One Martini backbone bead per residue (centre of mass of N, CA, C, O) as a GRO file, in nm:
protein
  365
    1UNK     BB    1   0.093   0.038   0.025
    2UNK     BB    2   0.065   0.358  -0.039
    3UNK     BB    3   0.204   0.666   0.058
    4UNK     BB    4   0.040   0.979   0.088
    5UNK     BB    5   0.154   1.308   0.008
    6UNK     BB    6   0.040   1.640   0.074
    7UNK     BB    7   0.158   1.942  -0.067
    8UNK     BB    8   0.101   2.279   0.090
    9UNK     BB    9   0.158   2.584   0.000
   10UNK     BB   10   0.120   2.888   0.215
   11UNK     BB   11  -0.014   3.226   0.150
   12UNK     BB   12  -0.258   3.374   0.274
   13UNK     BB   13  -0.514   3.213   0.320
   14UNK     BB   14  -0.813   3.102   0.317
   15UNK     BB   15  -1.069   2.994   0.526
   16UNK     BB   16  -1.111   2.724   0.332
   17UNK     BB   17  -0.870   2.531   0.373
   18UNK     BB   18  -0.978   2.310   0.566
   19UNK     BB   19  -1.208   2.217   0.374
   20UNK     BB   20  -1.025   2.134   0.142
   21UNK     BB   21  -0.874   1.912   0.299
   22UNK     BB   22  -1.117   1.740   0.370
   23UNK     BB   23  -1.190   1.678   0.078
   24UNK     BB   24  -0.928   1.539   0.000
   25UNK     BB   25  -0.935   1.314   0.230
   26UNK     BB   26  -1.210   1.185   0.133
   27UNK     BB   27  -1.056   1.085  -0.149
   28UNK     BB   28  -0.755   1.097  -0.018
   29UNK     BB   29  -0.542   0.890   0.134
   30UNK     BB   30  -0.363   1.111   0.354
   31UNK     BB   31  -0.085   1.317   0.414
   32UNK     BB   32  -0.075   1.652   0.531
   33UNK     BB   33   0.139   1.928   0.419
   34UNK     BB   34   0.168   2.249   0.560
   35UNK     BB   35   0.307   2.567   0.450
   36UNK     BB   36   0.390   2.849   0.628
   37UNK     BB   37   0.494   3.139   0.435
   38UNK     BB   38   0.471   3.398   0.621
   39UNK     BB   39   0.167   3.510   0.697
   40UNK     BB   40   0.110   3.553   0.995
   41UNK     BB   41  -0.101   3.621   1.259
   42UNK     BB   42  -0.372   3.659   1.093
   43UNK     BB   43  -0.339   3.326   1.003
   44UNK     BB   44  -0.314   3.129   1.246
   45UNK     BB   45  -0.601   3.014   1.276
   46UNK     BB   46  -0.603   2.848   1.018
   47UNK     BB   47  -0.354   2.666   1.090
   48UNK     BB   48  -0.472   2.554   1.352
   49UNK     BB   49  -0.706   2.406   1.218
   50UNK     BB   50  -0.529   2.223   1.045
   51UNK     BB   51  -0.360   2.087   1.281
   52UNK     BB   52  -0.633   1.940   1.398
   53UNK     BB   53  -0.626   1.760   1.176
   54UNK     BB   54  -0.621   1.459   1.062
   55UNK     BB   55  -0.311   1.411   0.910
   56UNK     BB   56  -0.187   1.698   0.992
   57UNK     BB   57   0.081   1.929   0.899
   58UNK     BB   58   0.253   2.220   1.027
   59UNK     BB   59   0.475   2.441   0.867
   60UNK     BB   60   0.707   2.714   0.953
   61UNK     BB   61   0.766   3.039   0.843
   62UNK     BB   62   0.869   3.348   0.965
   63UNK     BB   63   0.907   3.406   0.658
   64UNK     BB   64   0.908   3.482   0.335
   65UNK     BB   65   1.062   3.237   0.093
   66UNK     BB   66   0.883   3.082  -0.099
   67UNK     BB   67   0.764   2.825  -0.287
   68UNK     BB   68   1.017   2.655  -0.321
   69UNK     BB   69   1.092   2.641  -0.018
   70UNK     BB   70   0.826   2.518   0.077
   71UNK     BB   71   0.850   2.256  -0.081
   72UNK     BB   72   1.120   2.167   0.046
   73UNK     BB   73   1.016   2.148   0.332
   74UNK     BB   74   0.818   1.920   0.265
   75UNK     BB   75   1.024   1.717   0.151
   76UNK     BB   76   1.197   1.693   0.409
   77UNK     BB   77   0.973   1.574   0.580
   78UNK     BB   78   0.925   1.316   0.415
   79UNK     BB   79   1.208   1.197   0.440
   80UNK     BB   80   1.184   1.165   0.759
   81UNK     BB   81   0.889   1.022   0.780
   82UNK     BB   82   0.875   0.769   0.574
   83UNK     BB   83   1.149   0.611   0.493
   84UNK     BB   84   1.022   0.439   0.247
   85UNK     BB   85   1.024   0.583  -0.068
   86UNK     BB   86   0.899   0.346  -0.251
   87UNK     BB   87   0.611   0.392  -0.075
   88UNK     BB   88   0.582   0.683  -0.220
   89UNK     BB   89   0.356   0.959  -0.268
   90UNK     BB   90   0.336   1.284  -0.437
   91UNK     BB   91   0.128   1.580  -0.382
   92UNK     BB   92   0.093   1.892  -0.538
   93UNK     BB   93  -0.075   2.183  -0.400
   94UNK     BB   94  -0.277   2.438  -0.374
   95UNK     BB   95  -0.447   2.663  -0.137
   96UNK     BB   96  -0.710   2.776  -0.326
   97UNK     BB   97  -0.890   2.525  -0.450
   98UNK     BB   98  -0.829   2.454  -0.766
   99UNK     BB   99  -0.785   2.155  -0.691
  100UNK     BB  100  -0.903   1.844  -0.760
  101UNK     BB  101  -0.942   1.532  -0.632
  102UNK     BB  102  -0.994   1.374  -0.895
  103UNK     BB  103  -0.727   1.466  -1.028
  104UNK     BB  104  -0.534   1.364  -0.810
  105UNK     BB  105  -0.594   1.066  -0.853
  106UNK     BB  106  -0.487   1.052  -1.147
  107UNK     BB  107  -0.199   1.142  -1.090
  108UNK     BB  108  -0.129   0.913  -0.889
  109UNK     BB  109  -0.181   0.674  -1.077
  110UNK     BB  110   0.034   0.753  -1.284
  111UNK     BB  111   0.277   0.761  -1.085
  112UNK     BB  112   0.247   0.458  -1.004
  113UNK     BB  113   0.268   0.336  -1.294
  114UNK     BB  114   0.506   0.565  -1.348
  115UNK     BB  115   0.796   0.540  -1.259
  116UNK     BB  116   1.004   0.803  -1.237
  117UNK     BB  117   0.769   1.033  -1.271
  118UNK     BB  118   0.638   1.332  -1.387
  119UNK     BB  119   0.317   1.474  -1.303
  120UNK     BB  120   0.097   1.687  -1.479
  121UNK     BB  121  -0.150   1.935  -1.426
  122UNK     BB  122  -0.327   2.055  -1.697
  123UNK     BB  123  -0.445   2.333  -1.852
  124UNK     BB  124  -0.701   2.508  -2.034
  125UNK     BB  125  -0.615   2.803  -2.221
  126UNK     BB  126  -0.877   2.825  -2.416
  127UNK     BB  127  -1.035   2.907  -2.187
  128UNK     BB  128  -1.213   3.196  -2.098
  129UNK     BB  129  -1.186   3.154  -1.773
  130UNK     BB  130  -0.900   3.224  -1.794
  131UNK     BB  131  -0.689   3.424  -1.667
  132UNK     BB  132  -0.460   3.645  -1.788
  133UNK     BB  133  -0.229   3.586  -1.596
  134UNK     BB  134  -0.202   3.284  -1.666
  135UNK     BB  135  -0.184   3.305  -1.977
  136UNK     BB  136   0.060   3.492  -2.005
  137UNK     BB  137   0.280   3.330  -1.850
  138UNK     BB  138   0.249   3.056  -2.004
  139UNK     BB  139   0.313   3.137  -2.296
  140UNK     BB  140   0.601   3.220  -2.249
  141UNK     BB  141   0.720   2.961  -2.111
  142UNK     BB  142   0.631   2.746  -2.322
  143UNK     BB  143   0.780   2.854  -2.572
  144UNK     BB  144   1.065   2.853  -2.451
  145UNK     BB  145   1.076   2.558  -2.361
  146UNK     BB  146   1.047   2.433  -2.643
  147UNK     BB  147   1.297   2.570  -2.776
  148UNK     BB  148   1.524   2.485  -2.551
  149UNK     BB  149   1.433   2.154  -2.514
  150UNK     BB  150   1.203   2.008  -2.709
  151UNK     BB  151   0.965   2.027  -2.500
  152UNK     BB  152   0.616   1.983  -2.479
  153UNK     BB  153   0.432   2.218  -2.272
  154UNK     BB  154   0.121   2.364  -2.186
  155UNK     BB  155   0.209   2.364  -1.856
  156UNK     BB  156   0.474   2.510  -1.668
  157UNK     BB  157   0.303   2.642  -1.396
  158UNK     BB  158   0.208   2.408  -1.252
  159UNK     BB  159   0.131   2.290  -0.909
  160UNK     BB  160   0.017   2.013  -1.019
  161UNK     BB  161   0.185   1.733  -0.872
  162UNK     BB  162   0.330   1.401  -0.937
  163UNK     BB  163   0.531   1.156  -0.742
  164UNK     BB  164   0.780   0.967  -0.646
  165UNK     BB  165   1.008   0.918  -0.386
  166UNK     BB  166   1.268   0.885  -0.577
  167UNK     BB  167   1.260   1.219  -0.645
  168UNK     BB  168   1.316   1.389  -0.388
  169UNK     BB  169   1.624   1.438  -0.380
  170UNK     BB  170   1.634   1.577  -0.654
  171UNK     BB  171   1.449   1.815  -0.581
  172UNK     BB  172   1.649   1.934  -0.356
  173UNK     BB  173   1.892   2.001  -0.576
  174UNK     BB  174   1.723   2.218  -0.696
  175UNK     BB  175   1.708   2.526  -0.780
  176UNK     BB  176   1.512   2.749  -0.597
  177UNK     BB  177   1.259   2.962  -0.411
  178UNK     BB  178   1.031   3.026  -0.607
  179UNK     BB  179   0.854   3.014  -0.891
  180UNK     BB  180   1.112   2.908  -1.054
  181UNK     BB  181   1.142   2.617  -0.946
  182UNK     BB  182   0.938   2.464  -1.131
  183UNK     BB  183   1.108   2.524  -1.387
  184UNK     BB  184   1.373   2.394  -1.299
  185UNK     BB  185   1.263   2.108  -1.288
  186UNK     BB  186   1.194   2.082  -1.590
  187UNK     BB  187   1.476   2.135  -1.702
  188UNK     BB  188   1.625   1.905  -1.559
  189UNK     BB  189   1.447   1.669  -1.656
  190UNK     BB  190   1.479   1.715  -1.959
  191UNK     BB  191   1.796   1.690  -1.959
  192UNK     BB  192   1.788   1.387  -1.810
  193UNK     BB  193   1.523   1.217  -1.907
  194UNK     BB  194   1.289   1.262  -1.727
  195UNK     BB  195   0.978   1.194  -1.721
  196UNK     BB  196   0.694   1.387  -1.862
  197UNK     BB  197   0.364   1.400  -1.769
  198UNK     BB  198   0.014   1.444  -1.863
  199UNK     BB  199  -0.293   1.586  -1.716
  200UNK     BB  200  -0.601   1.676  -1.750
  201UNK     BB  201  -0.753   1.961  -1.584
  202UNK     BB  202  -0.937   2.113  -1.354
  203UNK     BB  203  -1.008   2.470  -1.284
  204UNK     BB  204  -1.059   2.686  -1.013
  205UNK     BB  205  -1.162   3.029  -1.023
  206UNK     BB  206  -1.129   3.270  -0.780
  207UNK     BB  207  -1.191   3.577  -0.855
  208UNK     BB  208  -1.004   3.560  -1.108
  209UNK     BB  209  -0.739   3.513  -0.936
  210UNK     BB  210  -0.676   3.768  -0.743
  211UNK     BB  211  -0.521   3.602  -0.495
  212UNK     BB  212  -0.272   3.573  -0.628
  213UNK     BB  213   0.101   3.566  -0.595
  214UNK     BB  214   0.124   3.607  -0.895
  215UNK     BB  215   0.328   3.815  -1.089
  216UNK     BB  216   0.316   3.873  -1.421
  217UNK     BB  217   0.586   4.033  -1.449
  218UNK     BB  218   0.797   3.954  -1.234
  219UNK     BB  219   0.762   3.635  -1.251
  220UNK     BB  220   0.794   3.607  -1.556
  221UNK     BB  221   1.082   3.719  -1.561
  222UNK     BB  222   1.200   3.505  -1.374
  223UNK     BB  223   1.129   3.261  -1.547
  224UNK     BB  224   1.268   3.364  -1.805
  225UNK     BB  225   1.550   3.376  -1.679
  226UNK     BB  226   1.579   3.073  -1.645
  227UNK     BB  227   1.546   2.998  -1.949
  228UNK     BB  228   1.784   3.220  -2.045
  229UNK     BB  229   2.052   3.142  -1.907
  230UNK     BB  230   2.190   2.954  -2.109
  231UNK     BB  231   2.186   3.131  -2.368
  232UNK     BB  232   2.340   3.367  -2.236
  233UNK     BB  233   2.599   3.210  -2.181
  234UNK     BB  234   2.653   3.129  -2.471
  235UNK     BB  235   2.683   3.417  -2.582
  236UNK     BB  236   2.912   3.507  -2.397
  237UNK     BB  237   3.119   3.292  -2.474
  238UNK     BB  238   3.123   3.356  -2.778
  239UNK     BB  239   3.219   3.649  -2.750
  240UNK     BB  240   3.482   3.595  -2.594
  241UNK     BB  241   3.604   3.398  -2.811
  242UNK     BB  242   3.609   3.601  -3.041
  243UNK     BB  243   3.805   3.797  -2.901
  244UNK     BB  244   4.028   3.588  -2.861
  245UNK     BB  245   4.076   3.526  -3.157
  246UNK     BB  246   4.161   3.812  -3.239
  247UNK     BB  247   4.387   3.854  -3.029
  248UNK     BB  248   4.565   3.613  -3.109
  249UNK     BB  249   4.607   3.696  -3.400
  250UNK     BB  250   4.740   3.967  -3.339
  251UNK     BB  251   4.986   3.842  -3.188
  252UNK     BB  252   5.081   3.619  -3.404
  253UNK     BB  253   5.089   3.800  -3.676
  254UNK     BB  254   5.127   4.082  -3.623
  255UNK     BB  255   5.151   4.463  -3.664
  256UNK     BB  256   5.423   4.570  -3.848
  257UNK     BB  257   5.356   4.364  -4.113
  258UNK     BB  258   5.237   4.412  -4.392
  259UNK     BB  259   5.078   4.269  -4.673
  260UNK     BB  260   5.185   4.365  -5.001
  261UNK     BB  261   5.255   4.069  -5.099
  262UNK     BB  262   5.292   3.778  -5.224
  263UNK     BB  263   5.391   3.508  -4.993
  264UNK     BB  264   5.473   3.228  -4.831
  265UNK     BB  265   5.540   3.357  -4.557
  266UNK     BB  266   5.285   3.528  -4.522
  267UNK     BB  267   5.080   3.302  -4.550
  268UNK     BB  268   5.190   3.124  -4.324
  269UNK     BB  269   5.155   3.327  -4.091
  270UNK     BB  270   4.844   3.360  -4.117
  271UNK     BB  271   4.764   3.063  -4.102
  272UNK     BB  272   4.892   3.001  -3.826
  273UNK     BB  273   4.739   3.218  -3.665
  274UNK     BB  274   4.455   3.123  -3.732
  275UNK     BB  275   4.476   2.833  -3.620
  276UNK     BB  276   4.574   2.894  -3.332
  277UNK     BB  277   4.343   3.084  -3.247
  278UNK     BB  278   4.109   2.886  -3.308
  279UNK     BB  279   4.196   2.652  -3.123
  280UNK     BB  280   4.216   2.806  -2.854
  281UNK     BB  281   3.926   2.926  -2.853
  282UNK     BB  282   3.785   2.649  -2.877
  283UNK     BB  283   3.888   2.531  -2.611
  284UNK     BB  284   3.752   2.741  -2.433
  285UNK     BB  285   3.465   2.698  -2.536
  286UNK     BB  286   3.439   2.403  -2.453
  287UNK     BB  287   3.494   2.431  -2.149
  288UNK     BB  288   3.266   2.639  -2.083
  289UNK     BB  289   3.027   2.481  -2.197
  290UNK     BB  290   3.063   2.224  -2.025
  291UNK     BB  291   3.088   2.370  -1.721
  292UNK     BB  292   2.869   2.630  -1.751
  293UNK     BB  293   2.638   2.599  -1.956
  294UNK     BB  294   2.569   2.264  -1.962
  295UNK     BB  295   2.674   2.095  -1.724
  296UNK     BB  296   2.892   1.852  -1.799
  297UNK     BB  297   3.091   1.551  -1.690
  298UNK     BB  298   3.113   1.404  -1.941
  299UNK     BB  299   3.271   1.219  -2.157
  300UNK     BB  300   3.328   1.232  -2.508
  301UNK     BB  301   3.306   1.547  -2.648
  302UNK     BB  302   3.536   1.628  -2.840
  303UNK     BB  303   3.460   1.485  -3.101
  304UNK     BB  304   3.187   1.629  -3.141
  305UNK     BB  305   3.302   1.916  -3.148
  306UNK     BB  306   3.483   1.880  -3.396
  307UNK     BB  307   3.261   1.807  -3.591
  308UNK     BB  308   3.104   2.070  -3.556
  309UNK     BB  309   3.328   2.272  -3.618
  310UNK     BB  310   3.379   2.169  -3.908
  311UNK     BB  311   3.086   2.186  -4.015
  312UNK     BB  312   3.045   2.494  -3.972
  313UNK     BB  313   3.264   2.592  -4.163
  314UNK     BB  314   3.150   2.458  -4.416
  315UNK     BB  315   2.865   2.585  -4.395
  316UNK     BB  316   2.953   2.877  -4.412
  317UNK     BB  317   3.090   2.875  -4.688
  318UNK     BB  318   2.855   2.753  -4.855
  319UNK     BB  319   2.625   2.956  -4.774
  320UNK     BB  320   2.762   3.216  -4.860
  321UNK     BB  321   2.794   3.144  -5.157
  322UNK     BB  322   2.495   3.087  -5.218
  323UNK     BB  323   2.366   3.356  -5.125
  324UNK     BB  324   2.543   3.547  -5.289
  325UNK     BB  325   2.477   3.425  -5.576
  326UNK     BB  326   2.162   3.431  -5.568
  327UNK     BB  327   2.122   3.741  -5.446
  328UNK     BB  328   2.363   3.942  -5.507
  329UNK     BB  329   2.555   3.967  -5.256
  330UNK     BB  330   2.769   4.026  -5.031
  331UNK     BB  331   2.953   3.815  -4.841
  332UNK     BB  332   2.941   3.976  -4.575
  333UNK     BB  333   2.628   3.982  -4.562
  334UNK     BB  334   2.583   3.676  -4.584
  335UNK     BB  335   2.741   3.602  -4.324
  336UNK     BB  336   2.557   3.727  -4.114
  337UNK     BB  337   2.316   3.545  -4.174
  338UNK     BB  338   2.441   3.257  -4.172
  339UNK     BB  339   2.582   3.274  -3.888
  340UNK     BB  340   2.323   3.325  -3.730
  341UNK     BB  341   2.188   3.055  -3.793
  342UNK     BB  342   2.430   2.874  -3.700
  343UNK     BB  343   2.426   2.965  -3.407
  344UNK     BB  344   2.152   2.841  -3.333
  345UNK     BB  345   2.225   2.557  -3.426
  346UNK     BB  346   2.465   2.518  -3.234
  347UNK     BB  347   2.310   2.525  -2.974
  348UNK     BB  348   2.129   2.277  -3.025
  349UNK     BB  349   2.356   2.070  -3.078
  350UNK     BB  350   2.507   2.103  -2.812
  351UNK     BB  351   2.266   2.033  -2.627
  352UNK     BB  352   2.158   1.755  -2.784
  353UNK     BB  353   2.473   1.628  -2.830
  354UNK     BB  354   2.748   1.720  -2.722
  355UNK     BB  355   2.617   1.800  -2.405
  356UNK     BB  356   2.444   1.572  -2.349
  357UNK     BB  357   2.289   1.410  -2.114
  358UNK     BB  358   2.246   1.125  -1.979
  359UNK     BB  359   2.002   0.913  -1.985
  360UNK     BB  360   1.802   0.797  -1.754
  361UNK     BB  361   1.745   0.528  -1.590
  362UNK     BB  362   1.520   0.403  -1.381
  363UNK     BB  363   1.743   0.262  -1.190
  364UNK     BB  364   1.902   0.546  -1.141
  365UNK     BB  365   1.668   0.709  -0.967
   0.00000   0.00000   0.00000
């Protein structure tokens, strides 16, 4: 028999929170862990009522630390309380009563059937009843998530999630303290090949979701920042290595002897400087991308990088010639366009192939 823990982070909840928990427990035999994320004395009565319910535990933060930290506090409690994590299922739900017990049952059944899998309860954002705050933030994060990871999720910001206890320790290692934490989880799982399944759920919006603590501009920017962190690092490393390439060429080729006419010695000096600068800057680029941008410690990436490096040079020369000759534009202008496209392609190839982390087998999780 599986032990189910329901984790509910709560900040300034409605008076109906105890009734919502009673409804959940009437349908889902579970232990409920509520985290008071610094709601203050005005809400202590609500949490006291929750703590008196059978099977309920209230954990308190003395100040608001964020949803991510509240979830981690709940996960840490389950780790200490459960014992055998392989007999545990975890359901995360919001405190505002938006998530229905019937949907929670379906999420838990899927999580039990598909071990070592994260199950998301996704909302239908085509429904006109969905508040603009939720629709706005989700459209931004879902589009970026699909482009950057190659994984399509229609609802990246859902807090309704179920998973087995084997994933708890991994959850605690993922960075993030506020709303961005749930996006961090999806990014990490997508990168590591941990399956993410979805179940369509109904969502009840109370007062057009006006009581939500999600700020559409501030928190959407924070979530977007999480999604754009890796591409931003990739661009920064590429720019620094381009400057390094030019600087090394400048030092190696010399600055006081311009090539006034063709000579084997002059050509050899420029060719040697070009090759040395390109190889050294590529080595720095590889090291920084491996350790800082894509953060993979696995070996055997050099050969793939060399293949990509060589292929991109050939693709650049060929595409510049083709575009320049077909469109009748200067090669320099064609190169700006072609290398821009190849730059985006290089990012995807490096992420998905060169520095892709080994997909975890189920027994590894």
